[in-house]
C-alpha positions in Angstrom: -0.3 -47.1 -29.8 -1.0 -46.4 -25.9 -3.5 -43.2 -25.6 -2.1 -41.4 -22.5 -4.8 -38.9 -21.3 -3.7 -36.1 -18.6 -6.3 -33.9 -16.8 -4.1 -31.1 -15.2 -1.6 -29.1 -16.9 0.5 -28.0 -13.6 3.9 -29.4 -12.4 2.4 -33.0 -12.0 0.8 -33.4 -15.2 3.6 -31.9 -17.4 6.2 -34.0 -15.7 4.5 -36.8 -16.4 3.7 -35.8 -20.0 7.3 -35.4 -20.5 8.3 -38.4 -19.2 5.7 -40.6 -21.1 7.4 -39.2 -24.1 10.7 -40.3 -23.4 9.6 -43.9 -22.6 7.1 -44.3 -25.7 8.2 -41.7 -28.3 5.1 -43.3 -30.4 2.2 -42.5 -28.0 -0.7 -40.7 -28.3 -0.6 -37.9 -25.2 -3.0 -35.3 -24.7 -2.9 -32.9 -21.7 -6.5 -31.0 -20.9 -5.8 -27.9 -19.6 -8.7 -26.1 -17.4 -6.5 -22.9 -17.1 -5.9 -20.8 -20.8 -2.3 -19.5 -19.8 -1.1 -23.3 -19.9 1.7 -24.5 -17.9 3.7 -21.9 -15.5 5.5 -21.7 -12.7 2.8 -21.1 -9.5 6.2 -20.5 -6.7 7.1 -17.8 -9.0 4.0 -15.8 -8.8 4.9 -14.3 -5.1 8.1 -12.8 -7.3 5.8 -11.6 -9.9 4.1 -9.9 -7.4 6.7 -8.3 -5.8 7.7 -6.9 -9.6 10.6 -9.0 -9.1 10.0 -11.5 -12.0 8.6 -10.3 -15.2 5.3 -12.5 -16.4 7.3 -13.6 -19.5 9.5 -15.6 -16.8 6.5 -17.8 -15.3 6.2 -20.0 -18.5 9.1 -22.8 -18.5 7.6 -24.3 -21.5 5.7 -22.5 -24.5 3.2 -24.4 -26.5 5.4 -24.5 -29.8 7.4 -26.8 -27.0 4.5 -29.1 -26.5 3.6 -29.8 -29.9 7.8 -30.5 -30.5 6.8 -33.2 -28.1 4.1 -34.4 -30.1 1.6 -33.4 -26.9 -2.0 -32.3 -27.8 -3.0 -29.5 -25.9 -6.9 -29.7 -25.2 -7.9 -26.0 -23.4 -11.1 -27.2 -21.9 -12.5 -28.1 -18.7 -13.7 -32.3 -17.8 -16.5 -32.9 -16.3 -16.6 -36.7 -15.2 -14.6 -40.0 -16.0 -16.6 -43.6 -17.7 -13.9 -46.3 -15.8 -16.1 -48.8 -18.2 -15.7 -46.8 -21.2 -12.2 -45.5 -20.3 -13.4 -41.9 -21.6 -13.4 -38.6 -20.2 -16.1 -36.5 -21.0 -15.3 -32.6 -21.2 -17.6 -29.9 -20.4 -18.5 -29.0 -23.4 -19.7 -32.8 -24.5 -17.1 -33.9 -26.4 -15.7 -37.3 -24.7 -11.7 -38.2 -25.2 -10.8 -41.8 -24.9 -7.6 -43.1 -22.9 -5.7 -46.5 -22.1 -4.0 -45.2 -19.2 -5.3 -41.7 -17.2 -3.5 -39.4 -14.9 -5.8 -37.2 -13.0 -3.7 -34.0 -12.1 -6.6 -32.0 -11.2 -4.3 -29.5 -8.5 -6.1 -27.6 -5.5 -8.2 -24.2 -5.6 -8.9 -21.9 -2.8 -11.0 -21.6 -0.6 -13.7 -18.3 -0.6 -14.5 -16.3 2.4 -17.2 -17.9 4.2 -18.5 -14.2 4.7 -21.3 -11.6 3.9 -19.3 -9.6 0.8 -17.2 -12.5 0.0 -18.6 -12.3 -3.5 -17.8 -8.0 -4.2 -15.2 -6.6 -6.7 -12.1 -6.4 -5.0 -11.7 -9.8 -3.0 -9.0 -11.8 -4.6 -6.7 -14.6 -3.6 -4.0 -15.9 -5.2 -4.7 -19.2 -6.9 -3.5 -18.8 -10.3 -1.8 -16.5 -12.9 -5.2 -14.7 -13.3 -5.5 -13.9 -9.8 -2.2 -12.4 -9.1 -2.7 -10.0 -12.5 -6.0 -9.1 -10.8 -4.1 -8.0 -7.5 -1.7 -6.1 -9.6 -4.0 -4.3 -11.6 -6.8 -3.6 -8.6 -3.5 -2.6 -6.5 -2.8 0.0 -8.8 -5.9 1.8 -7.7 -6.1 1.2 -4.3 -4.3 2.7 -1.2 -5.2 0.1 1.4 -5.9 -3.4 2.0 -6.8 -6.6 4.0 -5.4 -9.7 4.6 -6.6 -12.6 6.2 -5.6 -15.9 6.5 -2.2 -17.6 7.3 0.3 -20.1 5.9 2.9 -18.7 2.7 0.1 -17.6 0.6 -0.9 -14.9 2.8 2.8 -13.8 3.2 2.9 -13.8 -0.7 0.2 -11.1 -0.9 1.1 -9.2 1.8 4.7 -8.8 0.7 3.3 -8.2 -2.9 0.7 -5.4 -1.7 3.8 -3.6 0.2 5.7 -4.0 -2.9 2.9 -2.4 -4.4 3.0 0.5 -2.0 -0.3 0.2 -0.2 -1.1 0.3 3.2 -1.7 -3.5 4.3 -4.0 -4.6 7.2 -2.8 -8.2 8.2 -5.8 -9.8 10.2 -4.9 -12.9 12.6 -7.1 -14.7 14.6 -4.7 -15.8 17.5 -1.8 -14.2 18.7 0.7 -14.9 16.3 1.4 -16.5 12.5 1.3 -19.7 11.2 1.3 -21.5 14.8 0.7 -25.5 14.0 4.2 -25.0 11.5 6.5 -22.6 13.3 7.4 -21.9 17.1 6.6 -18.8 19.0 10.0 -17.0 18.8 9.9 -17.7 14.8 6.6 -16.3 14.5 7.7 -13.4 16.5 10.6 -13.0 14.2 8.3 -12.9 11.1 5.7 -10.8 12.6 8.3 -8.0 13.7 10.2 -8.4 9.7 6.4 -7.1 8.5 5.8 -4.5 11.0 9.4 -3.2 9.7 7.6 -3.3 6.2 5.2 -1.1 7.6 2.6 -3.8 7.6 -0.1 -3.2 10.4 -0.9 -6.5 12.1 -4.0 -7.1 14.1 -3.9 -9.7 16.5 -6.9 -11.8 17.8 -9.0 -10.2 14.8 -12.1 -11.4 12.6 -13.5 -10.3 9.6 -17.1 -10.6 10.1 -18.3 -8.7 6.9 -16.3 -7.5 3.6 -18.4 -3.8 3.0 -19.1 -2.6 -0.3 -20.0 0.4 -2.1 -21.2 1.3 -5.9 -18.5 0.8 -8.4 -18.1 2.6 -11.6 -18.0 6.2 -12.7 -21.9 6.5 -12.5 -22.0 4.5 -9.0 -24.3 1.8 -10.9 -21.3 -0.5 -11.7 -20.8 -3.7 -9.6 -20.3 -3.7 -5.7 -16.7 -2.9 -4.8 -14.8 -3.7 -1.7 -15.0 -0.5 0.4 -13.9 -1.9 3.8 -13.8 -4.8 6.2 -16.0 -5.1 9.5 -14.0 -7.1 12.2 -16.2 -9.3 14.9 -15.7 -6.4 17.5 -17.2 -3.5 15.1 -14.2 -2.1 13.8 -14.1 -0.9 10.5 -10.6 -0.8 8.1 -11.7 1.1 5.1 -9.6 -0.4 1.9 -10.0 -1.2 -1.5 -8.9 -4.8 -1.8 -9.4 -7.9 0.1 -7.3 -11.0 0.1 -7.9 -13.8 1.2 -5.6 -17.0 2.6 -7.4 -19.6 4.5 -6.5 -22.5 2.9 -7.2 -24.6 -0.2 -9.2 -27.6 -1.6 -8.0 -30.7 -3.3 -10.1 -30.7 -6.7 -11.2 -34.4 -6.0 -14.3 -34.0 -7.8 -13.6 -35.4 -11.2 -11.8 -38.5 -9.1 -15.2 -38.7 -7.3 -17.0 -39.3 -10.6 -14.7 -42.6 -11.5 -15.8 -44.0 -8.4 -11.9 -44.2 -6.7 -11.1 -44.9 -3.2 -11.1 -41.2 -1.4 -10.3 -39.6 1.4 -9.1 -36.3 1.8 -7.6 -37.1 -1.5 -7.3 -39.6 -3.8 -5.7 -42.8 -2.3 -2.6 -43.8 -4.1 -0.2 -46.6 -4.3 3.7 -46.4 -4.3 3.4 -46.5 -8.1 0.8 -43.1 -8.2 -2.4 -45.8 -9.1 -5.6 -45.3 -7.4 -7.9 -48.2 -6.8 -9.0 -48.4 -10.9 -5.5 -50.0 -12.5 -6.3 -47.8 -15.4 -6.1 -44.3 -13.3 -3.4 -42.6 -11.5 -3.2 -39.4 -9.5 -0.7 -37.3 -9.1 0.1 -33.9 -7.0 -2.4 -32.0 -4.9 -4.7 -34.6 -5.0 -3.0 -37.6 -4.4 -2.7 -38.9 -0.8 0.3 -41.0 -0.6 2.3 -43.0 2.3 4.6 -40.8 4.3 7.1 -43.6 5.8 7.6 -40.8 8.5 4.1 -40.0 9.8 2.9 -44.4 8.7 -0.1 -42.8 7.1 -0.9 -41.0 3.8 -0.9 -37.4 3.3 -1.6 -34.6 1.2 1.5 -32.3 0.5 0.7 -29.0 -1.8 4.6 -28.7 -2.4 5.6 -28.4 -6.1 8.7 -30.4 -5.9 6.5 -32.9 -5.1 4.2 -32.7 -7.3 6.9 -33.0 -9.8 8.2 -36.1 -8.4 4.9 -37.7 -8.2 4.3 -36.8 -11.8 7.3 -38.4 -12.8 6.6 -41.9 -11.0 2.9 -41.8 -12.4 4.5 -40.9 -16.0 6.9 -44.0 -15.8 4.4 -46.4 -14.8 1.9 -45.7 -17.2 4.0 -46.4 -19.9 4.9 -49.9 -18.8 7.8 -49.1 -16.2 8.3 -50.1 -12.5 9.1 -46.9 -10.3 8.6 -46.4 -6.9 7.2 -42.9 -5.4 9.2 -42.8 -1.7 8.2 -39.6 0.0 10.9 -38.0 1.4 11.3 -35.8 4.1 9.1 -32.7 2.6 11.0 -29.4 2.4 10.2 -26.4 1.1 12.4 -23.1 0.7 10.3 -20.3 0.8 10.3 -16.7 1.7 9.0 -15.4 4.6 8.5 -11.8 5.5 12.0 -11.4 2.7 14.0 -14.0 4.9 14.5 -17.2 3.1 13.4 -19.9 5.4 13.7 -23.8 4.8 10.8 -26.4 6.4 12.3 -29.7 6.7 10.3 -33.0 8.1 8.2 -32.6 10.9 8.6 -29.8 13.2 5.1 -29.6 14.2 5.1 -28.0 18.6 1.6 -28.9 18.9 0.5 -25.2 18.2 -2.5 -24.1 16.2 -2.8 -21.9 13.2 -6.2 -20.3 13.5 -6.2 -18.4 10.4 -6.4 -21.3 8.2 -8.5 -24.4 7.2 -7.0 -27.5 6.2 -4.2 -27.2 4.1 -2.3 -24.4 2.4 -0.1 -23.8 -0.8 3.4 -24.8 -0.2 2.5 -26.7 2.8 2.9 -30.4 3.9 0.6 -32.4 6.6 3.8 -33.8 7.5 5.4 -30.6 9.1 2.7 -30.7 11.5 3.1 -33.6 12.9 4.7 -33.7 16.7 7.8 -35.6 16.6 8.9 -37.8 19.7 12.1 -35.6 20.0 13.9 -32.8 21.8 14.6 -29.2 20.6 17.6 -28.0 20.0 17.8 -24.4 18.9 20.1 -21.5 18.0 20.3 -17.4 16.4 18.5 -14.6 16.6 16.9 -12.2 14.8 17.3 -13.6 11.0 19.5 -16.4 11.4 18.1 -19.2 12.8 17.9 -23.1 13.4 15.6 -25.0 15.1 16.4 -28.9 15.3 13.7 -31.7 16.4 16.4 -34.1 18.0 15.1 -37.6 18.2 17.0 -40.3 19.8 19.2 -41.2 16.8 18.0 -39.3 14.3 16.4 -35.3 13.5 13.2 -35.5 13.1 12.8 -32.2 10.9 14.2 -28.5 11.3 13.5 -24.9 10.7 16.6 -23.1 8.7 15.9 -19.2 8.8 18.3 -17.0 7.1 21.9 -18.1 6.3 20.9 -21.4 4.1 24.1 -22.7 4.1 23.4 -26.2 6.4 19.7 -26.8 5.2 20.8 -28.7 2.4 22.9 -30.8 4.1 20.4 -31.1 7.1 17.6 -31.8 4.5 20.0 -35.2 3.8 20.3 -36.3 7.5 16.8 -35.6 7.8 16.3 -38.1 4.8 18.6 -40.1 5.1 18.0 -41.3 8.9 21.8 -40.4 9.5 22.6 -41.7 13.2 23.3 -38.2 15.4 24.2 -40.3 18.0 27.7 -39.0 18.4 26.7 -35.9 18.6 23.0 -35.8 20.2 24.4 -34.9 23.8 26.5 -31.6 22.1 23.2 -31.0 20.1 21.2 -31.0 23.1 23.7 -29.3 25.9 23.1 -25.3 26.9 24.1 -22.8 24.5 25.3 -25.6 21.9 26.7 -24.0 19.0 24.4 -25.9 16.6 25.5 -25.0 13.1 29.1 -25.4 14.2 28.2 -28.8 15.4 26.4 -29.8 12.6 28.5 -28.4 10.0 31.7 -30.3 11.7 29.7 -33.7 11.9 28.3 -33.1 8.3 31.9 -33.1 6.8 32.7 -36.0 9.1 30.7 -38.0 7.0 31.6 -37.6 3.8 28.6 -38.0 2.0 27.9 -34.6 0.5 
């Protein structure tokens, strides 16, 4: 009987466990979960914050369902890996043996590196406990400051707006998410935030989070009372949210002596430099044929697929992970937005460090392509048009063409017949793409 050990109960770890059980009904599967809440939808936290989704609907599996799959659930933190004896040592000293090990430890949010970053009322959105804390504190707060960029920052902003707080959003530069969105797209998002009552502060950095004594007798832990900016302005608030990026949790992998870079280096079967150890999800640095290098993806669908491939191969299969053009369908200031493939324009996002949740390093690649775009206000398409293929796209608002465009990018569809039409001044990009897609008969 093969002993499978999985560290991490997120998208990658659970997908691997399900796949292993399908291939090996008799194997022993142990899943080590540091989070006491178990497996839940991280993308769903945004909708939980806004009140659109009850907490109960964040959980796709119950512990009873895991038991039905005969998965041994261990709620503990893993401290180290001994690859010689093939054991994982838990923080409580217990040793768990394995024949095949999957590291799916995910990523953790970066904390603020400024005075006051440890105060009560400084929050991020790393997990469901953070979401609960934000909701709980928002009930007693009047105003909040949000610092950071990317998708998570907006998830927090919109959640706090839904909680009826006055929200101040700090942007270090002159626009939002400059290394993924172009200037026009950034301004669409910023305008929509302002319509919701969000107060945008451009060229603004937090220098210090100011505290005051908490509790009824003012003797409790220091609570957030405001944020001082680098220009000396003080914004009074009771809650300060930080979303400046995440760091892959590679410490456990380092104890195993695996080959590392920004994450854990894996091959196309999700194997690490140790043949008995696999890695998947936020920590896995896998080859991207478009970028021609190994990249990190902090994306739920990617984690699920990597976990599936790892599970197949741990159980004796021969699955290959082929990285598609990364795609995320998200909501930015209430506007459904699909980000596909390489869309970087050389801009810089001054509000984040490294990679953020819901992000792919591939998006920031600057393709050898020309821009074809159409649309204003809320419905917009921006295509990165290469010599023969579409390298990437942003689709805002109407999502009718997001799937066809994604498939055209993934399949490397030859767009030579329509390239001139796409790049013509005033081109009706949507009509050109829709007619061409229909003629391909690939849908």
